[in-house]
N, C-alpha and C positions, 0 to 999 in steps of 0.2 A: 496432107495424107495422114490417115490414122495409123498410129504406131500399134500394130496388132500384137500386143503382148498381154500377159495376164489372162483374165477370164474373158472368153469370147463366146458369142452365140453361134448358131449354125451359119449365119451370114458373115462370120469372122469379124463381127463388130464387138467392141469391148462391152462387157456387162457390168453396170455399176453396182448391182447387188452382190455383196460378198458373202454374207452369212445370215442365217435366220436362227434365232434362239427362242425356244418356247418353254415356258414354265407354267405348270399346272398347280393350282391350289385346290385340292378336292376336299370338300367337307360333306361327309355323308353321301348324298346323291346329287349334290350341286357342285359345279366346279367353276373357278375363275381361271381364265387362260390369258397369259401375258406373252405376246409375241414381240420380239425386238428384231427389226430388219436393219442391217448395217449396209449403208451405201458409201461408195467412194468413186469419185470422178478422176480417172487417171488420163483422161484425154486433154487436149489443149483447147477445148471449146466448152462453153457451158452446156449442161445437159438437162433434158427432161426425161426422167425414167418412169415408165408406165408398167405396172405389174398387175396382171389379172390373176386372181387366185381363188380357190374355194374355201368356204368356211362351213361349219355345220349349219343346216338350214334353220334350226331353231335357236341359233346363237343371238344373244342380245349384245351387240357391239356398243360399248359404253365409254370408251376412252380412246383418244387418238392424239398423240403428241410427237413433236420432233425436237431433236437436239442437234444444233449446228455449232461446233466449237463449244463455247461456254453459254450460248444462247439456248434457252428452253422455251418452246412455244406449245401451248395447249390449244387444241382445235376446239371450235364451237360447232354445235349442230345448227344448221340453217336449212331453209327450204332449198331443194336440190337445184332449181334453176338459178336462184340467187347465189348459191355456193359456187356453181360453175362459172357464173359471170365474175364473181369476186376473184376466183382463181385465174381466169383468163386476163382480167384487168391487171392483176399483180404481175403476171409474167410479161405482159406487154410493157409495163413500166419498169422492168428490170428487177423486181422484187422476188424473193424466194417465197414459194407457196407450196402447200401440200393439200391434196384433196383425196378423201376416202369416200367412196359411194357404192351403194348396193346396186347391182345390175338391174336394169329395167326388165330383164327377161326372167331372172330367177333369184330368189332371196338367198341362195347359197353361193353366189358368185359376187366378189367384190373387186373393185378396181382402185388401185393406189397410184396416184400421180405425184411424183417428186419433181417439182419445177425449179428451174434456174439454179442448178447445182454447179457452182463455178469450178474451173479446172483446179485439181489438187485438193478440193474440199471433200470432207466426209460428213455424212448425216446419219443419225440414228433415229429410226422411227419406232415408236412404241404403240402397239395396238392391243386393246384389252376387251375381252368379252366374257360373258357368263352364260352358262347353259346347264340344263338338267341332264343327268346321265340316264340313258334309257335302260330299262330293266329287260334282261334277256330271259329266254325260256329256262335257262339253268340257274336263274337267280343272280347272275352276274350283272354288274352295272357297266355299261359300255360307253367309252369315250372314243371318238374318232377324230384325228387330225387329218383332214383330207390333204393328201400330198399330190394326188393325181387329178388334173382338171381335164375332163373329156368334153367333146362337143355336145351340143344339145340338139335333140331330135325336134324336127318340125314336120307336122303332118301335111299330107298332100293338099294343095290348094289353099293353105292358110297363109296369111300375110305375116310380116314381121311385127314385132312388138313396138311400142311407141318409141322407145329409146334407140331403136336400131339394133343390129346384131352385135353380140359381144365379140370384140376383136381379141383373139387369143394367140399369143406366140407360144409354141410348145416345141419341145425337143424330146427325143427318147430319154427315158429315165437315166440311162447310163451316162448321158452327156449334160446333165444339169450342172451348170457352172457355179454353184454356190453350195455352202455346207449347211447342215441342220444339226442343232443340239436340242435335246428334249429331256426334260426332267419333270417329275411329279412328286408332290408332297400330299399324302393322303391322311386324313384324320376323320374319326367317327366315334360316336359313343360306344360302338361295338368293336371288338377286335378285327383287324384286317387279316383274313386268313391267307389270301394269296392275290397276286397280280399277274395276269397273263397278257401276252401281246402277240400280234401277228409279226412283229419285228423283234430282233434280238435285243434283250435287255440285260443290263448289269444286275447282279443279285439284289433282291429286296432288302433294304436296311430298315430295321425297326428302331424307333427313337425312344421308346419307353418299354418298361417291362410288361405293361398290360397289352402291348402290341396294338394299341388304338391309333398310333401314329407311325407312319413309315414313309420312306422315300425310295424312288426308283428312277433309273436313268436309261435312256436309249443307248445301246452299245455304239461305240464309234464306228464310222464307216457306213452310215445309212445310204442306201443306193437309190432312194426315191422311186423304187419300183412298186411301191404299195403305199396305201394309207397307213398312218401310224395308229393302230387300234390298241386300246387298253381295256382289259376286262378286270374289274375290281370285285373281289368277293369278300363280304363281311360275314362273321359268325352271327347266327340268329338274326339275319337281315330281314328287311322288308316287314317291319312292324309299323302300324299306323302311327304317324307323327304329325305334330303341328309346330311350326316355327312362326312366332310373332316378332316382327322387326319394327323398331321405332322409326318414326318419320324423320325427315331431314330438318334440322333446326332452322335452316334458312328459308324453308318453304312455308307457305301459308297453310294453317290448319284447314281441312276441307279439301285441299288439293291432294292428288294421288301421292306426291312425294312428301307432303307435309303430315299425312296421317299414318298411323301404324298399318302394316299390311301383314296378313297371315297367309302362310303357305301350308296347305294340308296335303299329306301323302296318305291316300286311302288304299287299303288292300282288302277288298271285300272277300268275305268267306261265305259261300252259299250253304244253306242247310243241306246236310248230307241226305236226309230223307227225301228232299225234293229232287236233288240231283239223281238219285238212284231210281226215282219213279218216272223219269222223263223218257218217253219213247223216242228213239232216234230215227227220224225220217226227214225227208226233204228233197230238194232238187239240187243236183250238182252239175255244173257245166264247166268243162275244162277247155281252156284255149291254149293251143300249142303253136309256138312260133316255128314255122318251117321255111323261113327265108334262107337265102344262101349263106348268111352269116352263121347259121346253126350247123353247118356241115361238120362231119368228122365226129370227134368225141362228144361234142356238145349235144347233138341230137340223140346220141346213145344214152348219155346221162339223163336227158329229159324223159325218154321213154322208159328207162328203168325206174325213175321216180314215179311216173304215171302208173306203172305196174303196181307199186306199193299202194298208191292212192286207190286204184280200182279194187284191189283186194281188201281194202280197209273199209269201204263203204258198207253201211248196214243194209240188210235186206229190207225191202219195203220202200227204199228210196227210188227216185228217178234221176237219170243222168244222161249226159250227152258229151261228145267230144268235138270241138271245133278246132280246125287248124287254119293258119293264115300265112300269107306272104304278100304278094301283090294282089291276090284275091283270097277268098276264104271258102272253106267247105266243111260240111258236117258229116259225121259217120252216120247219124240217123236224121231223118227229116225233122223230127222234134224229139224232145227228151222221152226216154222209154223207161219202163220199170226195170229195176236192177234185179236180174236173175241169172241163172247159169247160161242160158242161151245168149242173152244180150251181152253179158260180160265176155263170153268167148268170142263173140263177133267183134266187140270193141278191141280186145287184146290182139286179135288177128290183124285188124287194121293198124293198130299201133306198131306192131312188129314190122310192118311193111312201110312205115312212114320214113321219108327221107327229107332232107333239107333242099327241096326242089321246087318251091313255090315263088322263087324270084326275090323281089324286094320285100320291104316290110311296111305294111300299112294296117295298123291295129284298130283305128277308129271305126271303120265300117263293120267289122265283125262285132265289136262291142255294141254299136248301135243296134245291130240285128238281135243280139242276145237280149238286150234290155227291152226290145219291142215285143218279145214273145209273151203271150198270156201265161198266167200261172197254171200249174197242173190242177185240174178239177179234183175235188174230193180229198185234197191233202189238208189235214187238220192244221189250221193256222189261227193265230190270235189277231187281235184287231189292229195292231200297229202296221197297217198296210203300206206305209210310206218308207219303211226302213230298209236300208241296204247294209250289208256287212262286208267290208272290204279288207282282205288280208294281203298285205303287200310285201314284196321282197326286193331289196336292193342287192344285186349280185355282181360282184367284182369291184375293182377299185374305181373310184370316180362316180359311182352311182349318186344321183341327186338325193341327198337326205331331205331336202325341202319337199320333194315330190313323194318320196317313199313314206315319210312320216305324215305328210299332209293328207295323202289319199286314205291312209289307214285311220287317221284321226277323224277326218270328216266322214268317212264311210263306216264308222262304227266297228272297225276291226283292229288288227294288230300288225305292226311293222317289224320286220326282221332284216338283218343284213348278213350276207354270205360273202366272205372275203378270203383271200389267201388260199389255204389248203382246206378250208371248211368243206365238208360234204353237204350237198344240197338236201339229201333225203331227211336227216333228223329234224332240220328246221321246218321243212315242208310238212312233215308229219305232226310237228308240234302245233303248227297253225291249223291243221285239220282237226286236232283235238279241240282247239279253241272254237273252230267252226261248228263242231258237233255239240258244243255247249248250248243249251237253250238260250235264245236271245232274251236279254233283260230289257224290259219295257217300263214305261211310266216312271222313269228315274227322276227323282227330285232331291234337292238339298235344302234342308231347313236349319236355321240357326237359333240357338237359345243363348242370349247374351244378357248381361246385367242391364238394369234400367239406365238409360242415358247413353248407351252404346248402340249404334246402328251399323249395319253391314251393307256394302255394295259389292256385288259379284263382279269380278274382273275377268274370270274365265268364261268361255262359252259353255252352254249347258252340256252336261255329261251325256254322251250318246251311246256309250258302250261300257259294259262292265264284264270282266272275266275273272273267274276264280283265281284269287291270289295275285292278280296283276294290278300294278299301281295305277291309280287315277290321281292327278294333281288338280287342286282347286286353289285359286288365288282370290283373296277378297280384301277390300279396304275397310278398316274399322274407324268409324268417326264418333267423336264424343268421348266423354269420360264418365266413370262411375265410382262412387265411394263405397259401393257395396261389394259383392263377390268379385274376385279377381279371376274367375274361371268361366270359360265358355264351353258350349257343347254344339257339335254339328251332327246332324242325322241324315244319312243317305237312305232314302226309301226307294223301293223298286218292286216290280212284279216279276217273278221267275216261274215260268210254266203255270201261270195262273195263281200262284201263291204269293201273297204280299210278304215282303221281307224287309229288313232294315239292318244297318250297321251304324253304331254310334262311336264318336270320339270326343272325349273330354280333354280340354287343353287349357293351359295357363295363359292369361292375357298379359303376363309380364314379358316385356321384350327380351329377346335373346341377346347375349353379349357377343360383341366382335363379329357381327355378320355384315357390318358396313351397310351398303344399300343393295346387296345382292338380290334379296327377295323382291324389293321394289322394282329393280330393273327387269327381273324375270316377269313380274306381274305386268309391267309396262309393255314388255315385248309381247306377252300373250294378248293384251288388249289391242295393241297396234296391229297384230296379225289378223285379229278378228275384224277390225275396222277396214283393213286393206282388202280383205275378202269381200266385205260388204260393198266397198267402192268398186271392185271389179265387177260384181254382180249388177251394179247400177250403170255400167258402161252404156252410153247412148241415151241415158235418161237425164233429166234435169238435175244439176248438181245439188245434192242435199246437204252439203257442208261436211260430208264425211272426211274428205281429203283434208279440209282445214283442221278438223279434230285430230287427225293423225299427225299433222305437222306440229300443232300445238303440244300434243302429248309427247312427241319425239323431242322437241326442243326442251320442254319442261323436265323430262326424265333423263335427257342426255343419251337416249338409246336410238340407234339409227332405224330408219324405215325406208320403204320404197320411194317416199316423196321427200326425203331429206338427205343431207350429206354432211360429213365433217370437213370443215375448212380451217386451215391455219395459214396465216401470212406473217412473214418475218418483217415487221415494221421497224425493227431496231437497226436494220442494215441501211445506213444513210447513203451508201454508194450504190448506184444502179449497176447491175451486172451487165457488162458490155458483150456485144457479139451476138450473132444469131444462135438460137437454141437448136441443139441437135437432139432429136427424139430417139430414145433407146427403149425397146420393148424387152422387158425381162422375161425370159422363157419360163414356163411351168412344165413340169414333167408330164409326159403322156405315156401310156402303157406300152404301146408299140406304134410303129409308123402307120399313119392313116392312109387309106386308099383315096382315090379320086372321089368316090361316092361320099366318104366321110368329109373330105374337105369341102364338098359342095354344100354340106349342111350349114357351114358358117356363112354362106351367102344366100341362104333361103332356097336351096334347090329342093328337088323332090325328096320325100322322106325316106330315110334309111334308119330303121331302129334295130339295134343289135340287142340280142338278149338271149338269156337262157329261156326255157321253153314255153311255159304255158301259163295260162291264166285259168283258174278254176272259179266257177261262179256258183256259189252255194245259195240255195233258197231253203233255209231251214224251216222245218215244219212249225217252229215256234213263232214265226211271224208271218202274217198274211201279206201276200204280194211282196214278200221279202226276198231280196237277191243279195246274198252275202258273197262278195267277190273275193276270190282267192287268187292273188296275183303274183306268182313268182316270175316276174320279168325284171329287167334292169332298171327299175325305177321309172318305167316308161308308161305309166298308166294314168288315166284321168281319175280324179276324185269322183266317186260314185255316190249319187244322192237319190232321193225318191224318184220313182219311175216317171212321174209327170214332168220332172225337171231333168231327167238323165241326159237327153240328147243335147240341149243347149249348154249344160255344164261341162259335158265331155268335150264339146267343140271348144269351149273357152279354155279348159285346162290343157287340151291337147295342142293348143296353139303355143304353149310354153315350150322352150327347148328342153329336151330330155336327154339323160346322160347315156353315154356309151360305156359299158362295163368292161372291166379288165378281162374277164374270162370269155367274152364273146365279142372281140373287136371285129368290125366289118373290114375285111381285107380282100383285095382282088388277088387272083392267082399269081400275078407277077411279083407281088410284094410280100407274100405270106406262104409258107410251106406247111403242109400238114404235120411235118415232124416237129414243128414248134408249138403245136396245140397241146393242151394238157392231155396226157395220155390216160385213157380209162382202161382198166383191165377187162377181159371178157367177163361175161356174167358170172358173178361169184357164187359160192355155194348157197348163201342166204337167198339171193334172188332166184336161184334154181329151185329151192324148196318152196319159196313163196309162189312161184309161177304155177305150182301144182295144186294150190289150195282151191277149193270149189267156192262158188259164190255164197253158199250156205255157211261156210267156215270150216268144213271138214276136209280131210285128205282121204284119198283112195289108196288102198294097199295094192300097188302095182310095181313093175320093174323100175319105172321112172322115180318113184319115191325111194325105193331101195337104193338106187344109184345116188340120189341126192343125200341119203344118209350115210353113204360110203359102204353099203352092204350089198350082198346078193339077195335076190328074191327069196331064196331058201332060208338064208340067215334071218331075214325079217319075218317070214311067215312061221317058222318053227316054234319060237317061244310064245306065240299068241295063246292066251288062255282060251280053252275050248268054248266057253260060254259067251265069249265076247265077239261081236260082229267085226268084220274087217275094217270098216270105216272108223269105228271107235278106237280100235287098236292103232290104226295108221295115224289118227289125229293125236292120240296121246304120245306116240313116238315123235311126231313132228314138234309138239310142244316141249318135250324133254330135250330134243336136239337144240331148239332155240334157246332154252334156258341154260343148257349145258355148254354150248359152244358160241353163242352169239349175244351174250349179255352186254358187250360193249356197243352193240347196235340195237339195244332194246327199244330206243325211241322210234326206230324204223319199223319194227314188227309188233309193237305192243298192241296197237288197235286191232290188227288182224288176229293176234292171239286171243284177244278178248272175244272176238267173234267166234273163234274156235271153241273157247270155253263155254260160251252161251249155247252153242250147238250141242256140246257134250252134256250139259245139264239137261237140255231138252230131251235127250235120249234116255235119261234115267237108267243108265247102264249099270249093271252089277259088276263086281270084281274090279272096280277102278283102282283100288289100292294094289291089287295083285298085278294089274297092267303096268302101273307105275314102277313097281319093283322089277318086273320082268324087262321093262323098257330101259331102266337104268343099267341092269346087268348087260343087256345087248349093246347099248351105246357107250358103256363104261363111263357112266355119269353117276352123280349123287344128288339128284334133284328131288326135293321133298314134294309130296302131293300138295301141301298147302301153298307152296311157292307157285305151283301151276294154277292155283285158283279153282281147283275142282274138288 
C-alpha cells in the first residue's frame, strides 16, 4: 500500500517532482534558459516519472543532463527511435535512464521520462535551451515560460499524428504539487529601462551604474495560473546589429558547428515619401468564432473589437464578415465595397451575433474564403502568390509554435494576448501592419572579403514591416587576410519603388557568446528541413529526414526526429522490483469539459477561441490574401492560393491549443460568474459607434450624449460659418485626444480617417473650431496634435 503523504496528484498518488528552478541569461534579444527539475522518490518501489510540459515553440533545446547522488550524466542526441529503444532496454535491465523528446504532434510540447528512480533516491535534471526574444508592438522584447499546457485541437475527420496522441496529466493550477522559482539576468549594450511581467516580480536590481545589467526574480508564491511572461525594454532599442560567433574548435571547418556563424538583426526603415504616397485599399474578410465556447463576455469583447476594425477600414476597400461554429455563414454573399450602407448593415448584423453556432470547425470556412476569386479592378502588383497572415495567441497555453509559425510562413506578424491584456490595442496594431503596403521582391546580398563565402541558414525573408525585426542566420566559410568587415544589403520593392537597407559589420567573432548563435542557426535550419519533410509526406524519401538527424546530432539541438538519451552505466547493481509509473501533472487553466477531454483521444474537433479571423487582401499584392487571425493559436499557416487547401489540411491536423480566456466548458462545470467580466459599452466605443464610414461624425443628440453634453450645449458654440459635420468631427477628435490618450492605439486609425475627411472639406475657421471645442469640453488640445 502506498503511504499517501507528501506531494500527491489528483489520484492521491505521490508525485516525485518536488521543485522547478528556472534561470534566464538574457543578452540583448537572445536568452539562454536553464531549468532544473528536482525529483525524489518517497515510495517503497522504484519509479518511472513522466512529465509532459510546454516550451516555447522556437526554442533550441541544446543540453540535457541528470545528477543522481554524486554521479553526473550528460545526455546525447540520437535518432528518436534508437533513443527510445535504448531507454527501454536500460529500464528492462534495471539501469537508470533519462529520455527527453519533442512531441510528434507539436514542437512546443516535450516529454521527460525519468526511469528507474530507486526508493529514497533523488535526481536533479538540468534542461537548457536558447531562444530569440520576440519584438512586441510597443518595442518590448517578450519572453514567455509556458506554465500552462492545454489540449491540442484536432479538426473533424483528421487522423492522429504518427507518434500518437500526447498523454497529458493535468490538474487545476491551484493544485499543482511542486514549486517554481524563476530569476533572470539581463545584459545589453544599451541601458535596461524596465522589466514588466504578467506575474508579480521582486524589484528590478541594477548591477552597474550604466544600468546595462540587471536582475529580476519572480515573487514567491507563484500560483501556476498563468504563463510567466517577461517584457524587457531597452533604451534606444532595436538598432540593426550583427553578431559573428566563432566555430567550435572540436568541429571540422566547413561544417556548421566548425565555421563562424553570423546573426543579423535587421530593422527596415521604409522611405517616408513612399509610405505617404500609397493609397490604402484592398479586401478584408473577418472570421468570427460563434461556437458555444464564445458565450458571455467573450462574444461581447469580440464584437466590440470588430466595431473598431470596421470603423478603421479606409474607403475604397472591399470587406465581408464570416462567422462559424459547426457550420459557417456570411453577412454578404461575397465581399462588398465599404461604404455607409454596407457598414451599417454589417454592424447591425454584428450587434445581433450570439455564440449560438454549436461546435467549432474552422477549416471549412477557411477553405471557402481562400477559394474565392479576387475582386476585379482592384489595383494589385505582380506577386500573386503571396498571403499575409497576422496571428494572435490569446490566453495561457496558446501554442507558440503555431502562432509564430503561421505568421512567419504567412508573411505576417504574431502577437500574444495574455493575462489582463486588452485585445483591442494589439488587434489594431496588426491592422496597421496589414495596411502597410506589401513588400515584394525581397533579396539579401552579401559583400565579403575575398576568400570568405556565405551560406544562408535562414529561409528567404517573406515579409518586412516598418521598424519590425527580421533575423538572418548565415554560415561564413574560409578566411581572408584582407578587410575584416562585411556588408549585407536587403533589397525590396515597396509600392513599385525599389528600396534597400544596408548593414556593415565586423567579421571579428564576439566574445563570450558560447555557441548560442550556432544553436539558434541550427534550430532555424532544422525547422526549415522539418517543414520540407512534412510537405514531402507520401512521396519518395529524399533524404531530408536524414539531414535533420545528422544536423541535430552534430549541433546538439533537438528536432522532431531525435531525442536526448542518458543512461547511468556507472550503477553496477540492477534496480530490483517492478517499476511504478507516475505521471507528473502540469497546470491547466480550469477544469476541462467532456468535449475537451475528448480531444486527447482524437474526438470531433472543439476549438476554443476568441473571436475572429480577418482576411486581408491588400491592394499592394495581386491575388494576395493577408490573413488576420486573432484566434487562440488555432489557425493553419496560409500560403499561396494554389497550395492553400492542402497546406491547411496538413497544418490543421496538428493539435492546437485551448486558451486561457476561452476554455470550452459545459454548463455543469462552468458558471458565467467565473468568466472575465466585461463592462457595458464604454464611452470610447459609444463615440466610435457614431462615426460614419467616410470618417466624419454628425451633430446630433447621440453625439452630444457621448460627449457628456446636451444638444444645446454642443450646438451653441459652433462657429456660424462652419457646417455641422465639420464641427462634430472636430469635437470628436478633441474628445479622443483629451480623454482617451491611454487608448490611442485603439482609435488612432479611425482618427486618421476623420482627419483625412476634414482636409478634403477644406473648411475655414478650423483654428476657431478647435479653440471653441476646447472651451466646450474643458480640454487643451492643440490643433497640430489633431493633425489638421
